[in-house]
C-alpha positions in Angstrom: 17.5 -47.5 -10.1 19.1 -44.1 -9.5 20.9 -44.4 -12.8 17.8 -45.4 -14.6 15.8 -42.5 -13.2 18.6 -40.1 -14.1 18.4 -41.4 -17.6 14.7 -40.4 -17.9 15.4 -37.0 -16.2 18.2 -36.4 -18.7 15.8 -36.9 -21.6 13.3 -34.4 -20.2 15.9 -31.8 -19.1 17.4 -31.7 -22.6 14.1 -30.8 -24.1 12.5 -28.5 -21.6 12.1 -24.8 -22.3 14.3 -23.1 -19.7 13.0 -19.6 -19.0 15.9 -17.8 -17.4 13.6 -15.1 -16.0 11.3 -17.7 -14.4 14.3 -19.4 -12.8 16.3 -16.4 -11.6 14.4 -13.2 -11.2 12.4 -14.4 -8.2 15.5 -14.6 -6.0 14.9 -11.0 -5.1 11.2 -10.2 -4.4 11.9 -6.5 -4.8 13.0 -6.2 -8.4 13.4 -2.9 -10.3 16.3 -0.5 -9.7 17.4 -2.5 -6.7 19.2 -5.8 -5.9 20.3 -8.1 -8.7 18.4 -6.2 -11.4 20.4 -3.0 -10.8 23.0 -3.9 -13.4 20.3 -4.6 -16.0 18.5 -1.3 -15.2 21.7 0.6 -15.5 22.4 -1.0 -18.8 18.9 -0.5 -19.9 19.0 3.2 -19.0 22.2 3.6 -20.8 20.7 2.0 -23.9 17.6 4.1 -23.7 19.7 7.2 -23.2 21.9 6.4 -26.2 18.9 5.9 -28.4 17.3 9.1 -27.2 20.5 11.1 -27.9 20.8 9.6 -31.3 17.2 10.3 -32.3 17.0 13.6 -30.3 13.7 12.4 -28.9 12.1 14.6 -26.3 13.1 13.7 -22.7 10.2 12.3 -20.7 10.4 12.9 -16.9 8.6 9.7 -15.8 10.5 7.2 -18.0 13.8 8.9 -18.6 14.6 11.3 -15.6 12.7 9.9 -12.6 14.5 6.5 -12.6 17.9 8.3 -12.5 16.9 10.7 -9.7 15.2 8.0 -7.7 18.1 5.6 -7.8 20.9 8.1 -7.3 19.6 11.2 -5.6 16.4 10.8 -3.6 18.0 8.9 -0.7 19.8 12.2 0.3 17.7 14.8 -1.5 14.2 13.5 -1.3 11.1 13.7 0.9 12.7 12.8 4.2 13.6 16.2 5.7 15.4 14.7 8.8 18.0 13.0 6.6 18.1 15.5 3.7 21.6 16.7 2.7 22.3 20.4 2.2 18.5 21.1 2.6 18.2 20.3 -1.1 15.1 18.5 -2.3 15.2 17.2 -5.8 11.8 15.3 -5.8 9.9 18.6 -5.9 10.4 21.1 -8.8 9.6 24.3 -6.8 12.0 23.2 -4.0 14.8 22.5 -6.4 14.4 25.8 -8.2 14.1 27.8 -4.9 17.2 26.2 -3.6 19.0 27.3 -6.8 20.1 23.8 -7.7 18.2 23.8 -11.0 17.8 26.8 -13.4 15.1 25.7 -15.9 16.1 26.3 -19.5 19.8 26.8 -18.6 21.7 23.5 -17.8 25.1 25.3 -17.8 23.9 27.6 -15.0 22.4 24.8 -12.9 24.6 23.6 -10.0 23.2 20.1 -10.3 24.9 19.7 -13.7 28.1 21.2 -12.4 28.1 18.6 -9.5 27.4 15.6 -11.6 30.1 16.5 -14.2 32.7 17.2 -11.5 35.9 15.1 -11.3 36.9 16.2 -7.8 35.7 13.3 -5.4 34.9 15.9 -2.8 32.5 17.7 -5.2 31.0 15.1 -7.6 27.5 13.8 -7.1 26.6 11.1 -6.3 29.6 11.0 -3.8 31.9 8.1 -4.4 31.3 6.7 -0.9 27.6 6.1 -1.9 28.7 3.4 -4.4 26.7 5.1 -7.1 27.8 6.9 -10.2 26.1 8.3 -13.3 26.9 7.1 -16.8 27.6 9.7 -19.5 24.3 9.0 -21.1 22.4 9.5 -17.8 24.2 12.8 -17.3 23.2 13.8 -20.8 19.5 13.0 -20.1 19.6 15.3 -17.0 21.4 18.1 -19.0 18.8 18.0 -21.8 15.9 17.8 -19.4 17.0 20.9 -17.5 17.7 22.7 -20.8 14.1 21.9 -22.0 12.6 23.5 -18.8 13.1 20.8 -16.1 9.4 19.9 -16.1 8.2 17.4 -13.5 5.2 15.1 -13.7 3.2 13.8 -10.8 3.8 10.2 -9.9 1.5 8.1 -12.0 0.3 5.9 -9.1 -1.1 8.8 -7.0 -3.5 9.9 -9.8 -6.9 8.1 -10.0 -7.1 5.7 -12.9 -9.2 7.0 -15.8 -10.7 4.3 -18.1 -8.8 4.6 -21.5 -10.2 3.5 -24.8 -8.6 0.2 -26.0 -6.7 0.8 -29.2 -8.4 -0.2 -32.4 -6.6 -3.2 -33.7 -8.1 -4.8 -36.9 -9.5 -8.3 -36.3 -9.0 -8.1 -32.5 -12.1 -8.0 -30.3 -10.9 -8.7 -26.7 -9.9 -5.5 -24.9 -6.9 -7.0 -23.3 -5.6 -8.2 -26.6 -6.2 -4.8 -28.2 -3.8 -3.2 -25.7 -1.2 -6.0 -25.9 -1.4 -6.3 -29.7 -1.2 -2.5 -30.2 2.1 -2.4 -28.2 3.5 -5.5 -30.1 2.7 -3.8 -33.4 4.6 -0.7 -32.4 7.6 -2.9 -31.4 7.4 -4.8 -34.7 6.6 -8.1 -33.0 3.9 -10.6 -33.8 2.0 -12.5 -31.0 2.7 -16.2 -30.5 0.3 -18.7 -31.9 -2.3 -20.3 -29.6 -1.1 -23.0 -27.3 -2.0 -26.6 -28.1 -5.4 -27.5 -26.7 -4.0 -29.9 -24.1 -1.5 -27.3 -23.0 -4.2 -24.7 -22.6 -6.5 -27.0 -20.7 -3.7 -27.9 -18.3 -2.7 -24.2 -17.9 -6.2 -23.0 -17.1 -6.8 -25.9 -14.7 -3.6 -25.2 -12.8 -4.2 -21.4 -12.7 -7.8 -21.5 -11.7 -8.2 -24.6 -9.5 -4.5 -25.6 -8.8 -5.1 -29.2 -10.0 -4.2 -30.9 -13.4 -7.0 -32.0 -15.7 -7.9 -35.6 -15.7 -7.7 -37.7 -18.9 -11.4 -37.5 -19.0 -11.2 -33.7 -18.9 -8.7 -33.6 -21.7 -10.8 -36.0 -23.9 -14.1 -34.1 -23.2 -12.5 -30.8 -24.3 -11.1 -32.4 -27.4 -14.6 -33.7 -28.3 -16.3 -30.3 -27.7 -16.6 -28.6 -31.0 -18.7 -25.7 -29.9 -17.2 -22.3 -30.5 -17.4 -21.3 -26.9 -16.0 -24.6 -25.6 -13.1 -22.9 -23.9 -15.3 -20.3 -22.3 -17.5 -23.0 -20.9 -14.5 -24.8 -19.4 -13.4 -21.5 -17.7 -16.9 -21.0 -16.3 -17.0 -24.6 -14.9 -13.6 -24.1 -13.2 -14.6 -20.8 -11.7 -17.7 -22.5 -10.3 -15.7 -25.3 -8.8 -15.1 -25.4 -5.0 -11.4 -26.1 -5.8 -11.2 -22.5 -7.2 -11.4 -21.1 -3.7 -8.8 -23.5 -2.4 -6.4 -22.5 -5.2 -6.9 -18.7 -4.8 -7.1 -18.8 -1.0 -3.4 -19.6 -0.9 -2.7 -16.5 -3.0 -4.5 -14.4 -0.4 -3.2 -16.3 2.7 0.3 -15.5 1.6 -0.6 -11.8 1.8 -2.3 -12.4 5.1 0.9 -14.1 6.5 -1.2 -17.1 7.5 0.2 -19.9 9.6 -1.0 -22.3 12.3 1.6 -21.3 15.0 2.5 -18.2 17.0 6.0 -17.7 15.7 9.0 -16.4 17.6 11.2 -19.0 19.3 8.5 -21.1 21.1 6.2 -21.1 18.0 3.4 -22.8 19.8 0.3 -24.0 17.8 -2.7 -21.7 17.4 -6.3 -22.1 16.2 -7.1 -19.8 13.3 -8.1 -22.3 10.6 -11.6 -20.9 10.6 -10.2 -17.7 9.0 -8.5 -19.8 6.3 -11.9 -21.5 5.6 -13.6 -18.1 5.6 -11.2 -17.0 2.8 -11.9 -20.2 0.8 -15.7 -19.7 1.1 -15.6 -16.0 0.3 -13.6 -16.6 -2.8 -15.8 -19.4 -3.9 -18.9 -17.2 -3.4 -17.1 -14.4 -5.4 -17.6 -12.0 -2.5 -17.0 -8.5 -4.0 -13.5 -7.4 -3.1 -14.8 -4.2 -1.4 -16.8 -6.3 1.0 -13.9 -8.8 1.2 -11.8 -5.9 2.4 -14.2 -4.4 4.9 -15.0 -7.7 6.6 -11.4 -8.6 7.1 -10.3 -5.2 8.4 -13.4 -4.3 10.3 -16.1 -7.0 10.2 -16.6 -6.7 14.0 -17.7 -3.0 13.5 -20.4 -3.7 11.0 -24.1 -3.3 12.2 -25.6 -6.6 13.3 -22.2 -8.3 12.9 -22.2 -12.1 12.5 -19.7 -14.7 13.6 -18.5 -15.1 10.1 -17.7 -11.3 9.9 -15.9 -11.6 13.2 -13.9 -14.6 11.9 -12.9 -12.5 8.9 -10.9 -10.1 11.2 -8.5 -13.0 11.7 -6.6 -11.3 8.8 -4.8 -9.1 11.4 -4.6 -11.8 14.0 -2.1 -13.6 11.8 0.7 -11.6 13.5 3.2 -13.4 15.6 2.8 -13.8 19.4 5.8 -14.0 21.7 5.2 -16.3 24.7 8.7 -16.3 26.2 9.1 -15.6 29.9 10.3 -12.2 31.0 9.3 -10.3 27.9 7.5 -6.9 28.0 4.1 -7.8 26.5 3.5 -4.1 25.5 6.6 -4.2 23.3 5.4 -7.2 21.3 1.8 -5.8 21.1 3.3 -2.7 19.5 5.4 -4.9 17.2 2.1 -6.6 16.1 0.5 -3.2 15.4 3.6 -2.1 13.3 3.2 -5.3 11.3 -0.5 -4.5 10.8 0.2 -1.1 9.5 2.9 -2.3 7.0 0.8 -5.2 5.9 -2.3 -3.1 5.3 -0.3 -0.6 3.2 1.5 -3.3 1.2 -1.5 -5.5 0.5 -4.0 -2.8 -0.4 -1.9 0.2 -1.4 1.2 -1.4 -2.8 3.3 1.1 -0.8 6.3 0.7 1.5 4.7 2.9 4.2 6.5 0.8 6.9 9.6 2.8 5.8 8.1 5.8 7.6 8.0 4.2 11.0 11.2 5.8 12.2 11.4 9.0 10.0 9.7 10.5 6.9 9.8 8.2 3.9 13.0 8.7 2.0 11.4 8.5 -1.4 7.6 8.7 -1.3 5.7 11.7 0.1 4.7 10.1 3.3 5.5 11.7 6.6 6.3 9.8 9.8 3.3 11.5 11.5 1.1 10.0 8.7 2.5 6.6 9.4 1.3 7.0 13.0 -2.0 8.2 11.8 -2.5 4.7 10.3 -1.0 3.2 13.4 -3.8 4.9 15.5 -6.5 3.0 13.5 -4.9 -0.3 14.4 -4.0 0.4 18.0 -7.5 0.4 19.5 -8.2 -3.3 19.5 -8.1 -6.2 21.9 -7.0 -9.7 20.7 -9.6 -12.2 21.7 -10.6 -15.8 21.0 -14.0 -16.4 19.5 -15.7 -19.8 20.3 -17.1 -21.5 17.2 -19.2 -24.6 16.8 -18.1 -27.0 14.1 -19.6 -30.4 13.6 -16.6 -31.6 11.6 -14.4 -31.7 14.8 -14.7 -34.9 16.9 -13.8 -33.9 20.4 -13.6 -37.4 21.9 -10.1 -38.3 20.7 -8.9 -34.8 21.5 -10.2 -35.1 25.0 -8.5 -38.5 25.3 -5.2 -36.9 24.1 -5.6 -34.1 26.6 -6.1 -36.6 29.5 -3.0 -38.6 28.4 -0.9 -35.4 28.2 -2.1 -34.4 31.6 -1.2 -37.8 33.1 2.3 -37.7 31.7 2.8 -34.1 33.0 1.5 -35.1 36.5 3.9 -38.0 36.7 6.8 -35.7 35.8 5.7 -33.2 38.4 5.7 -35.9 41.0 9.2 -37.0 40.0 10.5 -33.5 40.6 8.5 -32.7 43.6 11.3 -33.1 46.2 13.7 -31.0 44.0 11.1 -28.2 43.7 10.5 -28.3 47.5 14.3 -27.9 48.1 14.5 -25.0 45.6 11.5 -23.3 47.2 13.0 -23.7 50.7 16.2 -22.0 49.6 14.4 -19.0 48.0 15.4 -15.6 49.6 12.9 -12.8 49.7 14.9 -10.9 47.1 15.0 -13.9 44.7 11.3 -14.5 45.2 10.6 -10.9 44.2 12.6 -11.4 41.0 10.3 -14.2 39.8 7.6 -13.5 37.3 4.3 -12.5 38.9 2.5 -15.5 37.4 4.9 -17.8 39.3 4.9 -15.8 42.6 1.1 -16.0 43.1 1.1 -19.8 42.9 4.0 -19.9 45.5 1.7 -18.0 47.8 -0.7 -20.9 47.9 0.1 -23.3 50.9 1.8 -26.5 49.7 -1.0 -28.7 51.0 -3.6 -26.8 49.0 -1.8 -26.5 45.7 -3.7 -27.7 42.6 -2.2 -29.3 39.5 -2.3 -25.9 37.9 -0.3 -24.3 40.9 2.3 -27.0 40.8 2.7 -26.7 37.0 3.2 -23.0 37.1 5.6 -23.2 40.0 7.8 -25.7 38.2 7.8 -23.4 35.1 9.7 -20.7 37.1 11.8 -23.0 39.3 15.3 -22.0 38.2 17.7 -24.9 38.2 14.9 -27.5 38.5 13.1 -27.5 35.2 14.4 -29.6 32.4 13.8 -30.1 28.6 11.4 -32.9 29.3 9.2 -30.7 31.4 9.0 -28.1 28.6 8.1 -30.8 26.0 5.4 -32.3 28.3 4.1 -28.8 29.2 3.9 -27.8 25.5 2.1 -31.0 24.6 -0.3 -30.5 27.5 -1.1 -26.9 26.5 -1.5 -28.8 20.5 -4.0 -31.0 23.6 -5.9 -28.6 26.2 -6.5 -26.1 23.5 -7.7 -28.7 21.0 -10.0 -30.4 23.4 -11.6 -27.2 24.6 -13.5 -26.9 21.3 -13.0 -24.8 18.2 -12.0 -21.2 18.7 -10.5 -18.7 16.3 -8.4 -15.6 16.8 -10.2 -12.3 16.1 -10.0 -8.5 16.8 -12.5 -6.6 19.0 -12.6 -2.8 19.2 -11.9 -1.4 22.7 -14.6 0.7 24.4 -11.9 3.2 25.4 -9.4 3.9 22.6 -5.7 3.9 23.4 -3.7 7.0 23.2 -1.6 6.8 20.1 1.6 8.8 19.7 4.5 9.2 17.3 7.5 7.2 18.5 10.8 8.9 18.2 12.9 6.8 15.7 10.2 4.2 15.9 11.1 3.3 19.5 8.0 2.6 21.6 9.8 3.7 24.8 10.1 7.2 23.4 6.5 8.4 22.8 6.2 12.0 21.5 3.1 14.0 20.5 -0.3 12.3 20.3 -1.5 11.4 16.8 -5.1 10.8 15.9 -6.2 8.3 13.2 -5.6 9.6 9.7 -4.4 8.8 6.2 -1.5 10.1 4.0 -2.1 13.5 2.5 -0.8 12.4 -0.9 -3.9 10.2 -1.2 -7.6 11.3 -1.2 -8.9 12.4 2.2 -10.7 10.1 4.5 -14.5 10.4 4.6 -15.8 10.0 8.2 -18.7 11.4 10.0 -17.2 10.7 13.5 -14.8 12.7 15.6 -12.5 9.7 15.8 -12.4 7.6 12.7 -12.3 3.8 13.1 -11.0 0.8 11.3 -14.3 0.7 9.4 -13.6 4.2 8.1 -10.1 3.0 7.1 -11.4 0.0 5.3 -14.0 2.1 3.4 -11.2 4.5 2.5 -9.1 1.8 1.0 -11.9 0.7 -1.5 -13.3 4.2 -2.1 -13.5 4.8 -5.9 -11.4 7.9 -5.4 -8.5 5.8 -4.0 -6.0 5.5 -6.9 -4.1 2.5 -5.7 -6.2 -0.4 -4.4 -7.9 -1.5 -7.7 -4.6 -1.1 -9.6 -2.7 -3.1 -6.9 -5.1 -6.0 -6.9 -5.6 -6.4 -10.6 -1.8 -6.2 -11.0 -1.4 -9.1 -8.5 -4.0 -11.2 -10.2 -2.2 -10.6 -13.6 1.1 -11.5 -11.9 -0.3 -14.9 -11.0 -1.3 -15.6 -14.7 1.9 -14.3 -16.3 4.6 -14.7 -13.7 5.2 -10.9 -13.4 2.8 -8.0 -13.0 2.2 -5.1 -15.3 4.0 -3.3 -12.5 6.9 -5.6 -11.8 7.4 -4.2 -8.2 3.9 -5.3 -7.1 4.6 -4.3 -3.5 6.0 -0.9 -4.4 3.9 1.5 -6.5 5.9 4.4 -5.1 8.7 6.4 -6.7 11.3 3.6 -6.4 9.0 1.0 -8.0 9.1 0.1 -11.7 6.6 1.9 -14.0 3.9 -0.2 -15.6 4.8 -1.9 -18.8 1.3 -1.2 -20.1 -0.1 1.7 -18.2 -3.3 2.1 -20.2 -4.1 -1.6 -19.8 -3.4 -1.4 -16.0 -5.8 1.5 -15.7 -8.4 -0.1 -17.9 -8.4 -3.3 -15.8 -8.5 -1.3 -12.6 -11.6 0.6 -13.8 -13.2 -2.5 -15.1 -12.6 -4.3 -11.7 -13.8 -1.3 -9.6 -16.7 -0.2 -11.7 -17.8 -3.8 -12.5 -18.6 -4.7 -8.9 -15.1 -5.7 -7.6 -15.6 -9.3 -8.9 -12.4 -11.4 -8.7 -14.0 -14.1 -10.8 -15.0 -11.7 -13.5 -11.5 -10.4 -13.6 -10.1 -13.9 -13.8 -12.4 -14.8 -16.6 -11.5 -11.6 -18.5 -7.8 -12.4 -18.3 -7.9 -16.2 -19.1 -10.2 -15.8 -22.0 -7.9 -13.3 -23.8 -5.7 -14.5 -26.6 -2.7 -13.1 -24.8 -3.2 -15.6 -22.0 -3.9 -18.4 -24.5 -0.6 -18.0 -26.4 2.1 -20.6 -26.6 4.9 -20.2 -24.1 7.5 -21.6 -26.5 10.6 -19.4 -26.7 11.2 -17.4 -29.8 14.4 -16.1 -31.2 12.9 -12.7 -32.2 11.4 -12.1 -28.8 14.5 -13.3 -27.0 16.5 -10.7 -28.9 14.2 -7.7 -28.9 12.3 -8.3 -25.6 14.4 -10.7 -23.6 12.2 -10.4 -20.4 9.0 -10.8 -22.4 7.5 -7.6 -20.9 5.6 -7.0 -24.1 4.0 -10.5 -23.8 4.6 -11.7 -27.3 4.3 -15.2 -25.8 3.1 -16.7 -22.5 5.4 -17.5 -19.6 6.5 -21.0 -18.6 6.3 -21.1 -14.8 7.2 -23.6 -12.1 4.1 -24.5 -10.1 3.8 -23.1 -6.6 4.9 -25.3 -3.7 1.3 -26.4 -2.8 0.6 -27.1 -6.4 3.6 -29.5 -6.6 2.1 -31.6 -3.8 -1.4 -31.3 -5.2 -0.4 -32.3 -8.7 1.4 -35.4 -7.4 -1.6 -36.2 -5.2 -4.0 -36.0 -8.1 -1.7 -38.0 -10.5 -1.3 -40.7 -7.9 -5.0 -41.1 -7.4 -4.7 -40.5 -3.7 -6.2 -37.0 -3.5 -9.0 -36.6 -0.9 -11.1 -33.7 -2.2 -12.4 -32.5 1.2 -12.9 -28.8 1.5 -12.3 -27.0 4.8 -11.8 -28.2 8.3 -8.9 -28.3 10.8 -5.3 -28.6 9.6 -3.9 -32.0 8.9 -0.5 -33.7 9.4 0.7 -35.6 6.3 4.0 -37.5 6.5 7.2 -35.3 6.7 10.8 -36.3 7.3 11.5 -37.3 10.9 12.8 -34.7 13.3 11.6 -31.6 11.3 9.6 -30.1 14.2 12.4 -30.8 16.7 14.6 -28.2 15.1 13.1 -25.2 16.9 13.6 -24.1 20.5 10.6 -26.2 21.5 10.1 -29.7 20.1 6.6 -30.0 18.7 4.8 -33.3 18.2 3.7 -34.2 14.6 1.2 -37.0 14.8 0.7 -38.2 11.2 -2.9 -38.1 10.0 -4.5 -41.3 8.9 -7.3 -42.0 6.4 -8.3 -39.2 4.0 -6.7 -36.4 6.0 -3.3 -37.9 5.0 -4.0 -37.1 1.4 -5.6 -33.6 1.5 -4.4 -30.6 -0.5 -1.4 -28.7 0.8 -3.6 -25.8 1.7 -4.7 -27.8 4.8 -1.3 -28.9 6.0 -0.4 -27.6 9.5 2.1 -24.8 9.2 4.7 -24.1 11.9 6.4 -20.8 11.2 9.8 -21.7 12.7 9.9 -25.3 11.4 8.1 -25.4 8.1 7.3 -28.5 6.1 10.4 -29.1 4.0 8.5 -30.1 0.8 6.8 -26.7 0.9 9.7 -24.5 1.9 12.1 -26.0 -0.6 9.6 -24.9 -3.4 9.6 -21.4 -2.0 6.4 -21.4 0.1 6.5 -18.4 2.5 7.0 -19.0 6.2 4.2 -16.6 7.4 6.4 -14.3 9.4 5.6 -11.3 7.0 3.2 -10.6 4.3 4.3 -12.2 0.9 2.8 -10.6 -2.2 5.1 -12.4 -4.7 6.8 -15.7 -4.3 10.3 -16.6 -5.4 10.6 -19.3 -8.1 13.9 -21.1 -7.5 15.3 -24.1 -9.3 17.6 -26.2 -7.0 18.8 -29.8 -6.6 17.0 -30.0 -3.3 13.7 -29.9 -5.2 14.6 -33.0 -7.2 15.8 -34.8 -4.1 12.5 -33.9 -2.3 10.4 -35.3 -5.1 12.4 -38.5 -4.9 12.9 -39.0 -1.2 10.3 -37.0 0.8 8.1 -39.6 2.6 4.9 -38.1 1.2 6.2 -38.3 -2.3 7.3 -41.8 -1.8 3.7 -42.6 -1.0 2.5 -40.7 -4.0 4.9 -42.7 -6.2 3.4 -45.9 -4.7 0.0 -44.7 -5.7 1.1 -43.9 -9.2 2.8 -47.3 -9.4 -0.7 -48.8 -8.9 -2.0 -46.7 -11.8 0.9 -47.9 -14.0 0.1 -51.6 -13.1 -3.6 -51.2 -13.7 -3.7 -48.8 -16.7 -0.2 -48.7 -18.1 2.6 -46.2 -18.1 1.1 -44.0 -20.8 -1.9 -43.3 -18.6 0.4 -42.4 -15.8 2.4 -40.1 -18.1 -0.8 -38.3 -19.1 -1.8 -37.9 -15.4 1.5 -36.1 -14.7 1.9 -34.0 -17.8 -1.5 -33.8 -19.5 -0.1 -35.0 -22.8 0.7 -38.4 -24.4 4.3 -39.5 -24.3 6.4 -39.7 -27.5 7.7 -43.0 -28.7 11.2 -42.0 -27.5 10.0 -41.2 -24.1 8.1 -44.5 -23.8 11.2 -46.4 -24.9 13.2 -44.8 -22.1 10.4 -45.5 -19.5 10.2 -49.1 -20.7 13.7 -49.8 -19.3 12.4 -49.1 -15.8 10.3 -51.1 -13.3 6.9 -49.7 -12.5 8.1 -48.3 -9.2 11.0 -46.5 -10.9 8.7 -45.3 -13.6 6.4 -43.7 -11.0 9.4 -42.0 -9.3 10.7 -40.7 -12.6 7.3 -39.3 -13.8 6.8 -37.4 -10.6 10.2 -35.9 -10.9 9.8 -34.6 -14.5 10.3 -30.9 -14.9 7.2 -31.0 -17.0 5.2 -32.4 -14.1 5.9 -29.5 -11.9 5.7 -26.8 -14.6 2.9 -24.8 -16.1 3.5 -24.2 -19.8 
C-alpha cells in the first residue's frame, strides 16, 4: 500500500507549482533586514545602489538611505539614549549635524564618511565586532546623500494616511487594480490571466469560509451566466456563518487564544465564550472600531452588557502560573507586560515591548512612554463571569465531578497514615516554611477536617505526595470547574487604581518614578476629559481617525491573508526597522477606505476579492520569476498552503463527516495517544463522540504546552504570544500526519465510503475542486478504495490554495 500511495504522490509532486517563497520565507516571522532575509536585502541594496550610481538618480532617504542606517547604525546611534555610543544620534538630522558627524553638502568634511571609509579596525564603522559591514555601493549612497544636503524624511508610518487618487489605467475600473496595474506597467510586466473558474471558486471559498466548495457549488457557478455571478458568490460566502469561523481564527491568533493557562501546569480554563463572541462579531460585521473598544474596554461602556464583558476576554488570554511557591505579583506584572506588547503589536504594528527595559533602540519611543501604556492596563482585576448557556448539559459533567471526587477521596484515605506521620514530625520552623494555604488547613483539628482540608494538606505534605495524587487532583479540579456551570474570564476595572511606576531595566522589584497613563509622543495625543485616562480612552485613541497606524495595520493583515504577504512585509513592525510598503499609495487608499467607510471588515474583504489582482492565476511565469522573484508587484496570485485548521476542515468536508455546528464548548477529537501526558501534568483527553468528534478545528480544545500534533505540525501557533503572521513550512512530518494521525485515518474511512458510493472521480473533486486527468485516474485505478482515499487526502493540491 505504501508503495502505491507513494506512486500517486510522485505524480502530484512532479506537477505541482512549488513557490519557494511560500515554502521558505515563513520560517522567520520577522522578515525584512533581519534573519534569513538579510543576505537578500544586502544583495538587493547593492543592486539598487549600483543602478542608482549608473543612472545618477537622486538619492531618496526612505528607500536608499534609511535601510542602511537602520540596519548598520541605529542600534548604537539611535533613539535609545542609555545605550547610545559617543552621544551620537544618526536618526535625527539636527542631532547629527550638531554633533558634527554630518556636514550637509560636504561629504569629504563629514566624519561619518571618514569612519565608514576607514581601514583601521579600531576606527572603521560599523566596528568589526558588530558583524556588520557596508558594501562599496552602500558607502557611495551615504556619500552622495550627504553631498546633496543630507535631507531626512519623517518615517512614513507616523504620518496620517491621506487618500490618494488611483492612477488612471485605460480599461481598468477597480481601484485596487489601478494601483497594481500602474506599478506593473512601470516595471514592464503584464498581469497574469484570470484563474480558471473552478480554481477561483475554490480559492474564494477557502479564503472567506475556510471550506472547499462542494461539487454542487462548482456546477452552480459554472451554470450561472450572469455578469455578476462571481460577486453574488462572494456576497453569499460573506453572509455565511462559516465566514466568522474562518476569520475568527485569524483574530484568535492575534489574541493568543487557548483553552489552558500555560506555564508548566497548563491547567484547563473556560474562555470559549470569548471565542464565540469573536465568531458572532465577525459574522455580524461589527465595525472594527466597536470591535476594538469592546475587547479592550467593554466593561467600561455605559450600561455594559454581558456580551461586552465577555469581549474583554481578549486580554484574559494571558498565561496564568499556578505553581506552588511563586510570587503572584511577579506573574501579574508579566501578564500586564504581555498586554502592553500585544496591544501595540495588534493595533499599532509596533515593537513597543522593546522599550520595557530602556528607550527603544530604533523607534522614537521612550521607556517612560512604555510605562504610560502599562498604566492603562495595570488597573484591572481578573475575574470569572458566570454565563448561562443552554447548549451545555451539566448532568454528565456533574457525574464526572462526582467520580473524580470519589477517586481522590480513596487516594487520600490510602495516604492518611503517611500524612499523619509527616504532620507529627513537623517542627515549628518547618511548619512556618509551608505555604499559607497549607498552614491554615493544618490548624483545623484532625477530627474536624473536611475533604477540602485533607486535600489541601496533602498538596503541601513534602515527601508524601506522589504523581498519582497530582493527576487525581488535576482531574478533580477539567471536572469541578466544568460542573459548576459556564464561566468566562474577563477584566474588571478596580475602584482604586494601582500606582504604576517605571521599572528599572524592566525589573518589577526595582520601581522608580510614578508614571500616569499616557501614549507615545510620536503619535497623536490622547483625547480624554478625565484627570486619569482609562482603558476606554486608550481604545478610542487606537481607532481615532488621527491615529496613523491602526487602519493601515489591519488592512495590511487582511491583505496578507489573501496574498500570503502584506503590502508591508513586516506586518508586526511598521517602525524604522520594518520593510517599507511595496505599494504605499494603495496601502493608504485601503486604510482610508476602511476607516472612512465605517470600519467594515466584510466590505474590505469584498473589495479585495473582487479585484482582478486577486482573481489572477497563480501559475509561475518566467518573466516574473526573473524580474520580480518574490512577486511583490503581484503580476500573479500566490499559491499558498492552507492553514493548519483548514487542512483538517478540508479533509472533514471531503470525507462527508463535517458537523457544521457553530459555537459551543471546545471538543476533543481523536489525537495520538499520550500527547497530553508530555507536560509536567498529565491531562486527560476524553475523545468526543457523535457530531462533536467531527467539528471544525476552531473548536478543538487547545492546550498550550501539549498542542494537538495535527495542528502544530502545520504551523498553528501555541497561544503563548500574539501571532500576527503564521509560518508556512513544508516538512515530511506533514505527509506522515495526513497518513497516520488517528483523525485523518477516520477521514480517509469516510472518503472511502464516498469512493464506493460515488466513484473515485467524485472523491477527487471533493479534495481538489477539479476533475482528475486520465493519467491521474489511471494511477488511482491501481489502488484499493482505502488506499485511494489515503492518497487523495495526502495530495499537495488538497492542502493548497491556488
